C-alpha positions as CSV (number, residue, x, y, z in Angstrom):
1,M,45.3,-60.9,-3.2
2,A,42.7,-58.5,-3.1
3,A,40.2,-61.7,-2.4
4,A,43.1,-63.1,0.8
5,A,43.1,-59.9,2.5
6,T,39.1,-59.0,2.3
7,R,39.3,-62.9,3.8
8,N,41.8,-62.8,6.7
9,R,41.1,-58.8,7.4
10,R,44.4,-57.6,6.4
11,F,45.4,-54.7,4.7
12,L,46.8,-54.6,1.4
13,M,47.3,-51.4,-1.3
14,E,49.0,-51.5,-4.9
15,A,52.4,-49.4,-4.2
16,M,51.8,-46.9,-7.0
17,W,54.7,-44.7,-5.2
18,T,53.6,-41.6,-7.7
19,R,50.5,-41.5,-6.5
20,F,50.9,-40.4,-3.2
21,L,54.0,-37.5,-3.9
22,P,52.6,-34.3,-2.5
23,A,52.7,-32.9,-6.3
24,T,50.5,-35.3,-7.3
25,R,48.4,-34.6,-4.5
26,Q,48.2,-31.3,-5.2
27,V,47.0,-31.6,-8.6
28,A,44.4,-33.6,-7.4
29,A,43.3,-30.9,-4.9
30,W,43.7,-28.7,-7.9
31,L,41.0,-30.5,-9.6
32,A,38.7,-31.2,-6.9
33,A,38.8,-27.8,-6.0
34,G,37.2,-26.8,-9.8
35,A,40.7,-25.1,-10.6
36,I,40.4,-25.6,-14.4
37,G,37.0,-26.4,-14.9
38,E,35.6,-29.3,-16.4
39,V,39.0,-31.6,-17.5
40,R,38.2,-32.1,-21.5
41,Q,41.8,-33.5,-22.3
42,L,44.5,-35.6,-20.8
43,H,47.8,-36.1,-22.5
44,V,50.9,-38.1,-20.3
45,D,53.9,-39.8,-21.6
46,F,56.7,-41.9,-20.1
47,G,59.0,-43.6,-22.3
48,F,62.7,-44.0,-21.9
49,R,65.5,-45.8,-24.5
50,C,66.4,-49.2,-22.4
51,G,69.5,-50.8,-23.6
52,W,69.1,-54.2,-25.8
53,D,69.2,-57.1,-24.1
54,P,66.2,-59.3,-25.1
55,D,66.5,-61.7,-21.8
56,S,66.2,-58.5,-19.5
57,R,63.0,-57.5,-18.4
58,L,62.0,-55.3,-19.8
59,L,62.3,-57.0,-23.3
60,S,61.6,-60.7,-22.6
61,P,58.3,-61.5,-22.8
62,A,58.7,-64.7,-20.3
63,L,59.8,-62.0,-17.7
64,A,56.3,-60.2,-19.1
65,G,58.2,-57.0,-20.4
66,G,56.9,-54.2,-22.7
67,A,56.2,-50.7,-22.3
68,L,52.3,-51.0,-21.3
69,L,53.0,-53.2,-17.9
70,D,56.3,-51.0,-17.1
71,V,55.4,-47.6,-17.6
72,G,51.9,-48.1,-19.4
73,I,50.5,-48.5,-16.2
74,Y,52.1,-45.3,-14.9
75,T,50.1,-42.5,-17.5
76,L,46.5,-45.1,-17.0
77,D,46.7,-44.5,-13.4
78,Y,47.3,-41.0,-13.5
79,A,44.6,-41.1,-15.9
80,H,42.3,-42.6,-13.2
81,L,43.6,-40.0,-10.7
82,V,42.0,-37.1,-12.8
83,F,38.7,-38.8,-13.9
84,G,38.1,-41.1,-10.9
85,R,37.2,-43.9,-13.3
86,Q,38.4,-46.4,-16.1
87,P,38.1,-45.0,-19.7
88,A,34.6,-46.2,-21.1
89,S,36.3,-46.7,-24.4
90,F,40.0,-46.6,-26.0
91,T,41.8,-47.3,-29.1
92,A,45.4,-48.8,-28.5
93,K,48.1,-49.2,-31.0
94,A,51.6,-50.7,-30.5
95,H,54.9,-51.5,-32.0
96,L,56.0,-55.2,-30.9
97,G,59.5,-55.4,-31.3
98,E,61.9,-58.1,-31.9
99,T,61.1,-60.3,-28.7
100,G,57.3,-60.1,-28.7
101,V,56.9,-57.2,-26.5
102,D,55.6,-53.8,-27.0
103,E,58.4,-51.4,-27.6
104,Q,55.6,-48.6,-27.6
105,T,52.0,-48.2,-27.2
106,A,49.6,-45.0,-27.6
107,I,46.1,-45.1,-26.1
108,L,43.7,-42.7,-26.9
109,A,40.6,-43.2,-24.2
110,S,37.3,-41.6,-24.0
111,Y,35.1,-41.2,-21.2
112,P,31.5,-40.2,-20.8
113,T,31.7,-36.8,-20.4
114,G,33.1,-36.6,-23.7
115,A,36.9,-36.1,-22.5
116,L,39.7,-38.0,-23.8
117,A,43.2,-39.1,-23.0
118,T,46.1,-39.9,-25.1
119,L,48.2,-41.9,-23.5
120,T,52.0,-43.2,-24.8
121,C,54.3,-45.3,-23.0
122,A,57.7,-46.5,-24.4
123,V,61.2,-48.3,-23.1
124,R,63.0,-48.0,-26.8
125,T,61.9,-44.3,-27.4
126,S,62.9,-41.4,-24.7
127,T,59.7,-39.1,-24.2
128,P,59.7,-36.1,-21.8
129,H,57.6,-37.7,-19.2
130,Q,54.8,-34.8,-18.9
131,V,51.2,-34.5,-17.6
132,W,49.2,-31.7,-19.6
133,I,45.5,-31.2,-18.0
134,H,43.3,-28.9,-20.3
135,G,39.8,-28.0,-18.5
136,T,37.6,-25.5,-19.7
137,N,38.7,-22.5,-17.2
138,G,42.7,-23.4,-17.6
139,R,45.2,-26.5,-17.5
140,I,47.6,-27.6,-15.2
141,H,51.3,-28.9,-16.4
142,V,53.5,-31.2,-14.4
143,P,57.1,-32.2,-15.9
144,D,58.6,-35.4,-15.1
145,F,55.3,-36.5,-13.2
146,W,56.1,-39.3,-11.9
147,R,58.9,-38.2,-10.0
148,A,57.5,-35.2,-9.7
149,T,58.5,-32.2,-7.2
150,T,57.1,-29.3,-9.1
151,A,53.3,-28.5,-10.8
152,T,51.5,-25.2,-12.6
153,L,48.5,-24.4,-12.4
154,M,47.7,-21.8,-15.3
155,A,43.8,-20.8,-14.8
156,D,41.9,-18.6,-17.0
157,G,42.2,-14.9,-16.4
158,K,45.1,-15.1,-13.1
159,D,48.8,-15.7,-13.2
160,A,50.2,-19.4,-13.5
161,Q,50.7,-20.3,-10.2
162,T,53.6,-23.1,-9.4
163,V,54.3,-25.2,-6.3
164,T,57.5,-27.0,-5.2
165,L,57.6,-29.7,-3.1
166,P,60.9,-31.7,-3.4
167,F,60.5,-35.2,-1.9
168,A,62.1,-35.3,1.6
169,G,63.9,-38.8,1.3
170,N,63.9,-40.6,-2.7
171,G,59.7,-40.3,-3.1
172,Y,58.5,-43.5,-1.9
173,E,58.2,-42.3,1.5
174,Y,54.9,-41.3,0.7
175,Q,52.8,-44.8,0.2
176,A,54.8,-45.6,3.3
177,I,53.3,-43.0,5.4
178,E,50.0,-43.5,4.0
179,V,50.0,-47.0,5.1
180,A,51.4,-46.5,8.2
181,R,48.0,-43.9,8.7
182,C,45.6,-46.6,7.4
183,V,47.2,-49.7,9.7
184,R,47.0,-47.2,12.7
185,E,43.5,-45.8,11.6
186,G,42.6,-49.9,11.8
187,R,42.2,-49.6,7.8
188,R,42.2,-52.6,5.6
189,E,42.6,-50.5,2.2
190,S,43.4,-46.6,1.4
191,D,41.1,-44.4,0.1
192,L,43.4,-42.8,-2.1
193,M,44.3,-46.6,-3.8
194,P,41.6,-48.8,-2.9
195,L,41.4,-52.2,-4.2
196,S,38.9,-52.0,-6.3
197,E,41.0,-49.1,-8.4
198,T,44.0,-51.4,-8.6
199,L,41.6,-54.2,-10.1
200,A,39.7,-52.2,-12.4
201,T,43.3,-50.7,-13.5
202,M,44.7,-54.4,-14.1
203,H,41.3,-55.2,-16.0
204,T,41.6,-52.1,-18.3
205,L,46.0,-53.4,-18.9
206,D,43.8,-57.1,-20.1
207,A,42.2,-55.3,-22.5
208,I,45.0,-52.9,-23.8
209,R,47.0,-56.2,-24.5
210,A,44.4,-58.1,-26.5
211,Q,43.9,-55.4,-28.8
212,I,47.5,-54.9,-29.5
213,G,48.1,-58.4,-29.6
214,L,50.6,-58.6,-26.8
215,R,50.8,-62.2,-25.6
216,Y,53.2,-63.9,-22.6
217,P,53.8,-67.3,-22.5
218,M,51.9,-67.3,-18.8
219,D,48.9,-66.3,-20.4
220,P,46.1,-68.7,-20.1
221,I,45.6,-68.3,-23.6
222,A,49.0,-69.0,-24.7
223,A,49.4,-72.1,-22.0
224,K,46.3,-73.2,-24.0
225,G,48.0,-72.9,-27.3
226,T,45.1,-71.1,-29.1
């Protein structure tokens, strides 16, 4: 898709709607301003307990089910937002359930600065859906990060600052506003969600799947019977 868009000089952007939420943009602004110093640790979780239906998109291998691709992508995207790059290395562990997909996955990622990120996701275990960013001079907390309407900055030596930025609609409108801006300006991709980042994250997801042994029937390896 990215190659086709480039070849045909057309706009294309991943619909990573949480990236464009006002609360997320506020967190990005705090980080860019160095409000908590150098980021040293990031913790993101996104888990929920779905009903048991082995043929559903969440649990069926034929529909690329599992926690990693459904909600784990949100945790990885937040890590890229915070660190501006994919991890230098990572260790991933998962529980592959009865249907063969990952019902829960945990990732410990490291970055060249020595910073660490712990990212967890699940489709059969409920978790708080929080982001904690710890820096050398403070920390940031984002509850319900994937649909965030608040964020709190706790800079060392200062009173905590909580911003409340509720949705104007259902939250999806902010990515649409970004697309409209880019199209008006004649851009072919968004600098807030560039295609290079989308492709890099896809490569990371593939590498995580290889490490945890998550295979789908449509995978090239599976198709070859290896």
